[in-house]
C-alpha positions as a Markdown table, in Angstrom:
| # | Residue | x | y | z |
|---|---|---|---|---|
| 1 | Unk | 33.4 | -32.5 | 11.5 |
| 2 | Unk | 29.8 | -31.4 | 11.0 |
| 3 | Unk | 27.4 | -32.9 | 8.5 |
| 4 | Unk | 24.2 | -31.1 | 7.4 |
| 5 | Unk | 22.0 | -34.0 | 6.1 |
| 6 | Unk | 19.0 | -34.0 | 3.7 |
| 7 | Unk | 18.7 | -30.2 | 3.4 |
| 8 | Unk | 18.0 | -28.1 | 0.2 |
| 9 | Unk | 20.3 | -25.5 | -1.3 |
| 10 | Unk | 19.6 | -22.9 | -4.0 |
| 11 | Unk | 20.9 | -23.7 | -7.5 |
| 12 | Unk | 19.8 | -21.7 | -10.5 |
| 13 | Unk | 16.8 | -20.3 | -8.6 |
| 14 | Unk | 15.6 | -23.8 | -7.6 |
| 15 | Unk | 15.9 | -26.0 | -4.5 |
| 16 | Unk | 18.0 | -29.1 | -4.8 |
| 17 | Unk | 18.8 | -31.6 | -2.1 |
| 18 | Unk | 22.4 | -31.8 | -0.9 |
| 19 | Unk | 24.4 | -32.8 | 2.1 |
| 20 | Unk | 27.1 | -30.4 | 3.3 |
| 21 | Unk | 30.2 | -31.5 | 5.2 |
| 22 | Unk | 32.2 | -29.0 | 7.3 |
| 23 | Unk | 35.7 | -29.6 | 8.6 |
| 24 | Unk | 37.0 | -27.0 | 11.1 |
| 25 | Unk | 36.0 | -23.7 | 9.6 |
| 26 | Unk | 35.6 | -24.7 | 6.0 |
| 27 | Unk | 33.0 | -26.3 | 3.7 |
| 28 | Unk | 34.8 | -29.4 | 2.4 |
| 29 | Unk | 32.1 | -31.3 | 0.5 |
| 30 | Unk | 28.7 | -30.7 | -1.0 |
| 31 | Unk | 27.1 | -33.8 | -2.5 |
| 32 | Unk | 24.2 | -36.2 | -2.3 |
| 33 | Unk | 24.2 | -38.9 | 0.4 |
| 34 | Unk | 27.4 | -38.1 | 2.3 |
| 35 | Unk | 27.8 | -40.6 | 5.1 |
| 36 | Unk | 30.2 | -41.1 | 7.9 |
| 37 | Unk | 30.7 | -40.8 | 11.7 |
| 38 | Unk | 30.1 | -37.0 | 11.9 |
| 39 | Unk | 28.2 | -34.6 | 14.2 |
| 40 | Unk | 25.1 | -34.8 | 12.1 |
| 41 | Unk | 22.1 | -32.5 | 11.8 |
| 42 | Unk | 18.9 | -33.6 | 10.0 |
| 43 | Unk | 17.9 | -30.7 | 7.8 |
| 44 | Unk | 15.0 | -32.4 | 6.0 |
| 45 | Unk | 12.5 | -29.9 | 4.6 |
| 46 | Unk | 14.8 | -27.1 | 5.4 |
| 47 | Unk | 16.7 | -24.5 | 3.4 |
| 48 | Unk | 20.5 | -24.2 | 3.8 |
| 49 | Unk | 22.0 | -20.8 | 2.8 |
| 50 | Unk | 25.2 | -18.9 | 3.3 |
| 51 | Unk | 25.0 | -16.9 | 6.6 |
| 52 | Unk | 22.9 | -13.8 | 6.1 |
| 53 | Unk | 24.5 | -10.3 | 6.1 |
| 54 | Unk | 22.8 | -7.3 | 7.8 |
| 55 | Unk | 24.6 | -4.0 | 6.9 |
| 56 | Unk | 22.4 | -1.8 | 9.2 |
| 57 | Unk | 22.1 | -2.7 | 12.9 |
| 58 | Unk | 22.2 | -0.7 | 16.2 |
| 59 | Unk | 23.9 | -2.7 | 18.9 |
| 60 | Unk | 24.1 | 0.3 | 21.3 |
| 61 | Unk | 27.5 | -0.5 | 22.8 |
| 62 | Unk | 29.4 | 1.4 | 24.0 |
| 63 | Unk | 27.2 | 4.0 | 25.6 |
| 64 | Unk | 23.7 | 2.5 | 25.7 |
| 65 | Unk | 24.1 | -1.0 | 27.1 |
| 66 | Unk | 20.7 | -1.0 | 28.8 |
| 67 | Unk | 19.1 | -1.2 | 25.3 |
| 68 | Unk | 21.5 | -3.8 | 23.7 |
| 69 | Unk | 25.1 | -4.9 | 23.9 |
| 70 | Unk | 27.4 | -6.3 | 21.3 |
| 71 | Unk | 26.9 | -9.7 | 22.8 |
| 72 | Unk | 23.1 | -9.6 | 23.1 |
| 73 | Unk | 22.8 | -8.0 | 19.6 |
| 74 | Unk | 25.0 | -10.6 | 17.9 |
| 75 | Unk | 23.2 | -13.5 | 19.7 |
| 76 | Unk | 19.9 | -12.1 | 18.5 |
| 77 | Unk | 21.3 | -11.8 | 15.0 |
| 78 | Unk | 22.5 | -15.4 | 15.1 |
| 79 | Unk | 18.9 | -16.4 | 16.0 |
| 80 | Unk | 17.9 | -14.7 | 12.7 |
| 81 | Unk | 20.5 | -16.7 | 10.7 |
| 82 | Unk | 22.8 | -13.6 | 10.3 |
| 83 | Unk | 26.5 | -14.3 | 10.5 |
| 84 | Unk | 27.8 | -10.9 | 9.4 |
| 85 | Unk | 26.6 | -7.5 | 10.5 |
| 86 | Unk | 27.6 | -3.8 | 10.5 |
| 87 | Unk | 26.8 | -1.8 | 13.7 |
| 88 | Unk | 26.0 | 1.9 | 13.2 |
| 89 | Unk | 28.0 | 4.6 | 14.9 |
| 90 | Unk | 25.4 | 6.5 | 17.0 |
| 91 | Unk | 27.2 | 5.4 | 20.2 |
| 92 | Unk | 28.9 | 7.1 | 23.1 |
| 93 | Unk | 31.6 | 7.8 | 22.4 |
| 94 | Unk | 30.9 | 8.2 | 18.7 |
| 95 | Unk | 33.5 | 6.3 | 16.6 |
| 96 | Unk | 34.7 | 9.5 | 15.0 |
| 97 | Unk | 38.4 | 8.9 | 15.6 |
| 98 | Unk | 40.8 | 6.0 | 15.8 |
| 99 | Unk | 40.8 | 5.8 | 19.6 |
| 100 | Unk | 37.0 | 5.5 | 19.8 |
| 101 | Unk | 36.8 | 2.9 | 17.1 |
| 102 | Unk | 39.4 | 0.8 | 18.7 |
| 103 | Unk | 37.3 | 0.8 | 21.9 |
| 104 | Unk | 34.3 | -0.5 | 20.0 |
| 105 | Unk | 36.5 | -3.1 | 18.1 |
| 106 | Unk | 37.9 | -4.3 | 21.4 |
| 107 | Unk | 34.4 | -5.1 | 22.7 |
| 108 | Unk | 33.5 | -6.7 | 19.3 |
| 109 | Unk | 36.6 | -8.9 | 19.5 |
| 110 | Unk | 35.7 | -10.0 | 23.0 |
| 111 | Unk | 31.9 | -10.4 | 22.9 |
| 112 | Unk | 30.6 | -10.7 | 19.3 |
| 113 | Unk | 29.4 | -14.2 | 18.3 |
| 114 | Unk | 29.2 | -13.3 | 14.6 |
| 115 | Unk | 31.3 | -11.2 | 12.3 |
| 116 | Unk | 31.0 | -7.5 | 13.0 |
| 117 | Unk | 32.3 | -4.6 | 10.8 |
| 118 | Unk | 31.6 | -1.3 | 12.6 |
| 119 | Unk | 30.9 | 2.0 | 10.8 |
| 120 | Unk | 32.8 | 5.1 | 11.6 |
| 121 | Unk | 30.9 | 8.4 | 11.6 |
| 122 | Unk | 31.0 | 11.1 | 8.9 |
| 123 | Unk | 31.1 | 14.0 | 11.4 |
| 124 | Unk | 32.4 | 14.4 | 14.9 |
| 125 | Unk | 29.7 | 13.4 | 17.4 |
| 126 | Unk | 27.4 | 13.0 | 14.4 |
| 127 | Unk | 26.6 | 16.7 | 14.8 |
| 128 | Unk | 27.3 | 17.7 | 11.2 |
| 129 | Unk | 29.6 | 20.6 | 12.4 |
| 130 | Unk | 33.0 | 19.1 | 11.9 |
| 131 | Unk | 34.4 | 16.2 | 9.8 |
| 132 | Unk | 35.4 | 13.0 | 11.7 |
| 133 | Unk | 39.0 | 12.1 | 11.6 |
| 134 | Unk | 38.6 | 9.7 | 8.6 |
| 135 | Unk | 42.4 | 9.8 | 7.8 |
| 136 | Unk | 43.1 | 8.2 | 11.2 |
| 137 | Unk | 40.6 | 5.3 | 11.0 |
| 138 | Unk | 39.8 | 4.5 | 7.4 |
| 139 | Unk | 41.7 | 1.2 | 7.6 |
| 140 | Unk | 39.4 | 0.1 | 10.5 |
| 141 | Unk | 36.0 | 0.5 | 8.6 |
| 142 | Unk | 34.2 | -0.6 | 5.5 |
| 143 | Unk | 31.9 | 2.5 | 5.6 |
| 144 | Unk | 31.0 | 5.7 | 7.3 |
| 145 | Unk | 27.6 | 7.1 | 8.2 |
| 146 | Unk | 25.8 | 9.6 | 10.5 |
| 147 | Unk | 22.9 | 7.3 | 10.7 |
| 148 | Unk | 20.3 | 8.2 | 13.3 |
| 149 | Unk | 21.1 | 11.8 | 12.7 |
| 150 | Unk | 21.5 | 12.5 | 9.0 |
| 151 | Unk | 24.0 | 14.9 | 7.6 |
| 152 | Unk | 22.8 | 18.4 | 6.9 |
| 153 | Unk | 26.2 | 20.0 | 6.2 |
| 154 | Unk | 26.7 | 19.4 | 2.5 |
| 155 | Unk | 30.2 | 20.9 | 2.4 |
| 156 | Unk | 31.5 | 18.5 | 5.1 |
| 157 | Unk | 29.6 | 15.6 | 3.5 |
| 158 | Unk | 31.2 | 16.3 | 0.1 |
| 159 | Unk | 34.7 | 16.5 | 1.6 |
| 160 | Unk | 34.2 | 13.2 | 3.4 |
| 161 | Unk | 32.8 | 11.7 | 0.2 |
| 162 | Unk | 36.0 | 12.7 | -1.6 |
| 163 | Unk | 38.1 | 11.0 | 1.1 |
| 164 | Unk | 35.9 | 7.9 | 1.1 |
| 165 | Unk | 36.5 | 7.6 | -2.7 |
| 166 | Unk | 40.2 | 7.8 | -2.1 |
| 167 | Unk | 40.1 | 5.1 | 0.6 |
| 168 | Unk | 37.5 | 3.0 | -1.3 |
| 169 | Unk | 35.0 | 2.9 | 1.5 |
| 170 | Unk | 31.2 | 3.4 | 1.4 |
| 171 | Unk | 29.3 | 6.5 | 2.5 |
| 172 | Unk | 26.0 | 5.3 | 3.9 |
| 173 | Unk | 23.3 | 8.0 | 4.1 |
| 174 | Unk | 20.4 | 8.5 | 6.6 |
| 175 | Unk | 18.7 | 10.8 | 4.1 |
| 176 | Unk | 16.6 | 13.4 | 5.9 |
| 177 | Unk | 16.4 | 17.1 | 5.1 |
| 178 | Unk | 16.8 | 19.5 | 8.1 |
| 179 | Unk | 13.5 | 21.3 | 7.5 |
| 180 | Unk | 11.6 | 18.1 | 8.0 |
| 181 | Unk | 13.4 | 16.6 | 11.1 |
| 182 | Unk | 10.4 | 17.1 | 13.4 |
| 183 | Unk | 7.6 | 16.2 | 11.0 |
| 184 | Unk | 9.3 | 13.2 | 9.3 |
| 185 | Unk | 7.2 | 14.0 | 6.1 |
| 186 | Unk | 8.2 | 12.1 | 2.9 |
| 187 | Unk | 9.5 | 15.3 | 1.4 |
| 188 | Unk | 12.4 | 15.3 | 3.9 |
| 189 | Unk | 13.7 | 12.0 | 2.5 |
| 190 | Unk | 13.0 | 12.9 | -1.1 |
| 191 | Unk | 14.8 | 16.3 | -0.9 |
| 192 | Unk | 17.9 | 14.7 | 0.7 |
| 193 | Unk | 18.0 | 11.8 | -1.7 |
| 194 | Unk | 17.8 | 14.2 | -4.7 |
| 195 | Unk | 20.6 | 16.4 | -3.3 |
| 196 | Unk | 22.8 | 13.5 | -2.4 |
| 197 | Unk | 22.4 | 11.6 | -5.7 |
| 198 | Unk | 23.7 | 14.6 | -7.5 |
| 199 | Unk | 26.7 | 14.8 | -5.2 |
| 200 | Unk | 27.4 | 11.1 | -5.6 |
| 201 | Unk | 27.2 | 11.4 | -9.4 |
| 202 | Unk | 29.7 | 14.3 | -9.3 |
| 203 | Unk | 32.2 | 12.8 | -6.8 |
| 204 | Unk | 31.9 | 9.2 | -7.8 |
| 205 | Unk | 32.4 | 7.6 | -4.4 |
| 206 | Unk | 30.4 | 4.5 | -3.3 |
| 207 | Unk | 27.2 | 6.0 | -2.0 |
| 208 | Unk | 24.6 | 3.9 | -0.2 |
| 209 | Unk | 21.1 | 5.1 | 0.8 |
| 210 | Unk | 19.9 | 3.5 | 4.0 |
| 211 | Unk | 16.2 | 2.5 | 4.7 |
| 212 | Unk | 14.5 | 4.2 | 1.7 |
| 213 | Unk | 10.8 | 4.4 | 2.2 |
| 214 | Unk | 9.2 | 6.6 | -0.4 |
| 215 | Unk | 8.2 | 6.0 | -4.1 |
| 216 | Unk | 9.9 | 9.3 | -5.1 |
| 217 | Unk | 13.2 | 8.5 | -3.4 |
| 218 | Unk | 13.3 | 5.1 | -5.1 |
| 219 | Unk | 12.5 | 6.6 | -8.5 |
| 220 | Unk | 15.5 | 9.0 | -8.1 |
| 221 | Unk | 17.8 | 6.0 | -7.3 |
| 222 | Unk | 16.3 | 4.0 | -10.1 |
| 223 | Unk | 16.9 | 6.8 | -12.6 |
| 224 | Unk | 20.6 | 7.1 | -11.5 |
| 225 | Unk | 21.1 | 3.4 | -12.0 |
| 226 | Unk | 19.5 | 3.6 | -15.5 |
| 227 | Unk | 22.1 | 6.4 | -16.2 |
| 228 | Unk | 24.8 | 4.0 | -15.3 |
| 229 | Unk | 25.9 | 5.2 | -11.9 |
| 230 | Unk | 26.8 | 1.8 | -10.3 |
| 231 | Unk | 28.3 | 3.6 | -7.3 |
| 232 | Unk | 24.8 | 4.5 | -6.1 |
| 233 | Unk | 23.0 | 1.8 | -4.1 |
| 234 | Unk | 20.2 | 1.5 | -1.6 |
| 235 | Unk | 18.5 | -0.7 | 1.0 |
| 236 | Unk | 15.0 | -1.2 | 2.2 |
| 237 | Unk | 14.0 | -2.5 | 5.6 |
| 238 | Unk | 11.6 | -5.4 | 6.0 |
| 239 | Unk | 9.1 | -3.2 | 7.9 |
| 240 | Unk | 8.7 | -0.8 | 5.0 |
| 241 | Unk | 7.8 | -3.7 | 2.8 |
| 242 | Unk | 5.1 | -5.2 | 4.9 |
| 243 | Unk | 3.7 | -2.5 | 7.2 |
| 244 | Unk | 2.1 | 0.9 | 6.4 |
| 245 | Unk | 1.1 | 4.0 | 8.4 |
| 246 | Unk | -2.5 | 2.8 | 8.9 |
| 247 | Unk | -1.2 | 0.2 | 11.4 |
| 248 | Unk | 0.5 | 2.7 | 13.7 |
| 249 | Unk | -2.4 | 3.6 | 15.9 |
| 250 | Unk | -0.1 | 5.5 | 18.3 |
| 251 | Unk | 1.6 | 2.3 | 19.2 |
| 252 | Unk | 5.3 | 3.1 | 19.9 |
| 253 | Unk | 6.3 | -0.4 | 18.6 |
| 254 | Unk | 5.3 | 0.9 | 15.2 |
| 255 | Unk | 7.3 | 4.1 | 15.5 |
| 256 | Unk | 10.6 | 4.3 | 13.6 |
| 257 | Unk | 12.6 | 6.7 | 11.4 |
| 258 | Unk | 11.8 | 6.9 | 8.5 |
| 259 | Unk | 8.3 | 6.3 | 9.7 |
| 260 | Unk | 5.9 | 3.8 | 8.1 |
| 261 | Unk | 4.5 | 5.5 | 5.0 |
| 262 | Unk | 1.4 | 5.2 | 2.8 |
| 263 | Unk | 0.5 | 1.8 | 1.2 |
| 264 | Unk | 1.4 | 3.3 | -2.1 |
| 265 | Unk | 4.9 | 3.9 | -0.8 |
| 266 | Unk | 5.0 | 0.3 | 0.6 |
| 267 | Unk | 4.0 | -1.1 | -2.8 |
| 268 | Unk | 6.7 | 1.1 | -4.4 |
| 269 | Unk | 9.2 | -0.5 | -2.1 |
| 270 | Unk | 8.1 | -3.9 | -3.2 |
| 271 | Unk | 8.4 | -2.8 | -6.9 |
| 272 | Unk | 12.0 | -1.8 | -6.1 |
| 273 | Unk | 12.6 | -5.2 | -4.6 |
| 274 | Unk | 11.4 | -6.9 | -7.8 |
| 275 | Unk | 13.0 | -4.7 | -10.4 |
| 276 | Unk | 16.5 | -4.5 | -8.9 |
| 277 | Unk | 16.4 | -0.8 | -7.7 |
| 278 | Unk | 16.8 | -2.1 | -4.2 |
| 279 | Unk | 20.2 | -3.7 | -3.7 |
| 280 | Unk | 20.0 | -4.8 | -0.1 |
| 281 | Unk | 17.5 | -5.8 | 2.6 |
| 282 | Unk | 18.8 | -4.5 | 5.9 |
| 283 | Unk | 16.9 | -4.4 | 9.2 |
| 284 | Unk | 17.8 | -1.1 | 10.9 |
| 285 | Unk | 17.6 | -3.2 | 14.1 |
| 286 | Unk | 17.0 | -0.5 | 16.8 |
| 287 | Unk | 16.4 | -1.8 | 20.3 |
| 288 | Unk | 15.0 | 0.4 | 23.0 |
| 289 | Unk | 14.1 | -0.4 | 26.6 |
| 290 | Unk | 10.6 | -1.3 | 27.5 |
| 291 | Unk | 10.4 | 1.8 | 29.7 |
| 292 | Unk | 11.3 | 4.0 | 26.7 |
| 293 | Unk | 8.8 | 2.3 | 24.4 |
| 294 | Unk | 6.1 | 2.6 | 27.2 |
| 295 | Unk | 6.2 | 6.4 | 26.9 |
| 296 | Unk | 3.4 | 8.1 | 25.0 |
| 297 | Unk | 3.8 | 7.9 | 21.2 |
| 298 | Unk | 5.3 | 11.4 | 20.7 |
| 299 | Unk | 7.9 | 11.0 | 23.4 |
| 300 | Unk | 8.9 | 7.4 | 22.7 |
| 301 | Unk | 12.1 | 6.9 | 20.7 |
| 302 | Unk | 12.2 | 5.8 | 17.1 |
| 303 | Unk | 13.2 | 2.2 | 16.2 |
| 304 | Unk | 12.1 | -1.4 | 16.2 |
| 305 | Unk | 13.9 | -4.8 | 16.4 |
| 306 | Unk | 14.7 | -6.6 | 13.2 |
| 307 | Unk | 17.4 | -9.2 | 13.2 |
| 308 | Unk | 15.4 | -12.1 | 14.4 |
| 309 | Unk | 12.6 | -11.7 | 11.9 |
| 310 | Unk | 14.3 | -10.5 | 8.7 |
| 311 | Unk | 14.5 | -13.8 | 6.9 |
| 312 | Unk | 11.0 | -15.1 | 8.0 |
| 313 | Unk | 9.4 | -11.9 | 6.7 |
| 314 | Unk | 11.1 | -11.9 | 3.4 |
| 315 | Unk | 10.7 | -15.6 | 2.8 |
| 316 | Unk | 7.0 | -15.8 | 3.8 |
| 317 | Unk | 5.8 | -12.6 | 2.2 |
| 318 | Unk | 7.9 | -12.5 | -1.0 |
| 319 | Unk | 9.5 | -15.9 | -1.8 |
| 320 | Unk | 6.9 | -18.3 | -0.7 |
| 321 | Unk | 4.3 | -16.1 | -2.5 |
| 322 | Unk | 6.4 | -16.1 | -5.7 |
| 323 | Unk | 6.9 | -12.3 | -5.8 |
| 324 | Unk | 10.7 | -12.8 | -5.9 |
| 325 | Unk | 12.8 | -16.0 | -6.4 |
| 326 | Unk | 15.4 | -17.7 | -4.3 |
| 327 | Unk | 18.3 | -16.2 | -6.2 |
| 328 | Unk | 17.0 | -12.7 | -5.7 |
| 329 | Unk | 16.5 | -13.3 | -2.0 |
| 330 | Unk | 20.1 | -14.4 | -1.6 |
| 331 | Unk | 21.3 | -11.5 | -3.6 |
| 332 | Unk | 19.4 | -9.1 | -1.3 |
| 333 | Unk | 20.5 | -10.7 | 2.0 |
| 334 | Unk | 23.9 | -12.2 | 1.2 |
| 335 | Unk | 25.7 | -11.4 | -2.1 |
| 336 | Unk | 24.9 | -7.8 | -2.7 |
| 337 | Unk | 25.7 | -6.7 | 0.9 |
| 338 | Unk | 29.1 | -8.4 | 0.5 |
| 339 | Unk | 29.7 | -6.8 | -2.9 |
| 340 | Unk | 28.6 | -3.3 | -2.0 |
| 341 | Unk | 30.5 | -3.1 | 1.3 |
| 342 | Unk | 33.5 | -5.2 | 0.2 |
| 343 | Unk | 32.9 | -7.7 | 3.0 |
| 344 | Unk | 34.6 | -11.2 | 3.2 |
| 345 | Unk | 33.3 | -13.4 | 0.5 |
| 346 | Unk | 30.8 | -16.1 | 1.6 |
| 347 | Unk | 29.3 | -18.8 | -0.7 |
| 348 | Unk | 27.8 | -22.2 | -0.2 |
| 349 | Unk | 30.6 | -23.8 | -2.1 |
| 350 | Unk | 33.5 | -26.1 | -1.3 |
| 351 | Unk | 36.5 | -24.3 | 0.1 |
| 352 | Unk | 34.6 | -21.3 | 1.5 |
| 353 | Unk | 34.4 | -20.4 | 5.2 |
| 354 | Unk | 31.5 | -22.3 | 6.8 |
| 355 | Unk | 29.2 | -19.4 | 7.7 |
| 356 | Unk | 25.9 | -21.1 | 7.1 |
| 357 | Unk | 22.3 | -20.8 | 8.1 |
| 358 | Unk | 19.5 | -23.4 | 8.0 |
| 359 | Unk | 15.8 | -22.3 | 7.9 |
| 360 | Unk | 12.6 | -24.2 | 8.6 |
| 361 | Unk | 10.8 | -22.9 | 5.5 |
| 362 | Unk | 8.1 | -25.5 | 5.6 |
| 363 | Unk | 7.2 | -24.9 | 9.3 |
| 364 | Unk | 5.1 | -22.0 | 10.5 |
| 365 | Unk | 5.8 | -20.3 | 13.8 |
| 366 | Unk | 4.2 | -17.5 | 15.7 |
| 367 | Unk | 6.8 | -15.0 | 16.9 |
| 368 | Unk | 6.5 | -14.4 | 20.6 |
| 369 | Unk | 7.7 | -12.0 | 23.2 |
| 370 | Unk | 9.3 | -14.7 | 25.3 |
| 371 | Unk | 11.6 | -16.0 | 22.6 |
| 372 | Unk | 13.3 | -12.7 | 21.8 |
| 373 | Unk | 17.0 | -12.9 | 22.5 |
| 374 | Unk | 17.6 | -9.1 | 22.1 |
| 375 | Unk | 17.8 | -7.2 | 25.4 |
| 376 | Unk | 14.9 | -5.1 | 24.2 |
| 377 | Unk | 11.5 | -6.3 | 23.1 |
| 378 | Unk | 10.2 | -3.6 | 20.8 |
| 379 | Unk | 9.0 | -5.6 | 17.8 |
| 380 | Unk | 5.7 | -4.9 | 15.9 |
| 381 | Unk | 6.0 | -8.5 | 14.7 |
| 382 | Unk | 5.2 | -10.2 | 18.0 |
| 383 | Unk | 2.2 | -12.4 | 17.4 |
| 384 | Unk | 2.8 | -12.7 | 13.6 |
| 385 | Unk | 2.9 | -16.2 | 12.1 |
| 386 | Unk | 5.7 | -16.7 | 9.6 |
| 387 | Unk | 7.6 | -19.5 | 7.9 |
| 388 | Unk | 11.4 | -19.7 | 7.8 |
| 389 | Unk | 12.6 | -19.3 | 11.4 |
| 390 | Unk | 16.1 | -20.5 | 12.0 |
| 391 | Unk | 17.0 | -24.0 | 12.9 |
| 392 | Unk | 20.8 | -23.7 | 12.8 |
| 393 | Unk | 23.4 | -20.9 | 12.5 |
| 394 | Unk | 27.0 | -21.8 | 12.0 |
| 395 | Unk | 29.8 | -19.3 | 12.2 |
| 396 | Unk | 33.3 | -20.4 | 11.0 |
| 397 | Unk | 32.3 | -24.0 | 11.3 |
| 398 | Unk | 30.9 | -23.7 | 14.9 |
| 399 | Unk | 27.2 | -24.1 | 15.7 |
| 400 | Unk | 26.3 | -20.9 | 17.5 |
| 401 | Unk | 22.5 | -21.2 | 17.4 |
| 402 | Unk | 20.3 | -24.3 | 17.4 |
| 403 | Unk | 16.5 | -24.6 | 17.4 |
| 404 | Unk | 15.7 | -21.8 | 19.8 |
| 405 | Unk | 18.9 | -21.7 | 21.9 |
| 406 | Unk | 22.1 | -19.8 | 21.6 |
| 407 | Unk | 24.9 | -22.4 | 21.8 |
| 408 | Unk | 27.7 | -21.0 | 24.0 |
């Protein structure tokens, strides 16, 4: 049995001190001053939460294992206090049929150290020319997406949305209009969001917008929500909340898609965080090798790391500063992802599965190159001092990360 001693949990948007007792894979007691001969961890001055959920990661396996693997990606995620994640389908082979998905799931079952729910693709090969075989694999996924590519064939997209509604799974959109693929201008995102919101209103499937980054896109989603379309949801990545295009300076570690925008767009993302337009924080964790990111800016691939720094960024920049409260933070990183994507329920309550994270919220730490557990090192946050790095990550009652080290 494991005892988490002297930590704080969130109750009605406030921190209250509690001890938590775990037996096998379940939380069996939450109380003050639990004592006994248990495997005990002192969590004084730390925050205990349900394990975080990241619905947008790229773990690169199968196909691109030199960037990341299921094992390395999930270990890195555990370092960030994440116990559930959803790997995107831009893989080789693309999970566009049952056989390919089963190959990925076999690797997940063998190597993942946290819960993984893979996406299937919307189109074959993510090429937007032919629909993926959703009928054959819908029971294996919670969502479909052509993330990394976008979907520019509205007819195929609509047909898959109709099927997704029938199977009660989410369609997750990388919104980017074909005309702006090379330039990555804000208009490309805005046009695609406008078009896809109308489709989602008409068809009524669960439709989720990935990594929104512009004021106008968020305004469109905000309006749809005001009109009562609860099936339309969106996420924002931490980097779009704290970085802007003025910082890029042709440094490939600041290159991602969608790119960093104006500071006005960044402030609009924060407003969406505050007013509820944004449903989810998700990292878009996108590892690339050092050789790839060493290329000149225009040739370097899009994408940055995210799983190890998601919580410290959100806690330090938005919770510690009072911009959002503890309850809102947990909604964004635990409860809303679970609700939107119909994932297994996790709560910090007796009887629930012990997927738990403990964060050092009162201790500042400067994120360093040498501590990164991802295979790749492409983070713009190296050298940034933040509060809230992880002390413990527990998955199904087993400690998998402790104080800087993955526990095998």
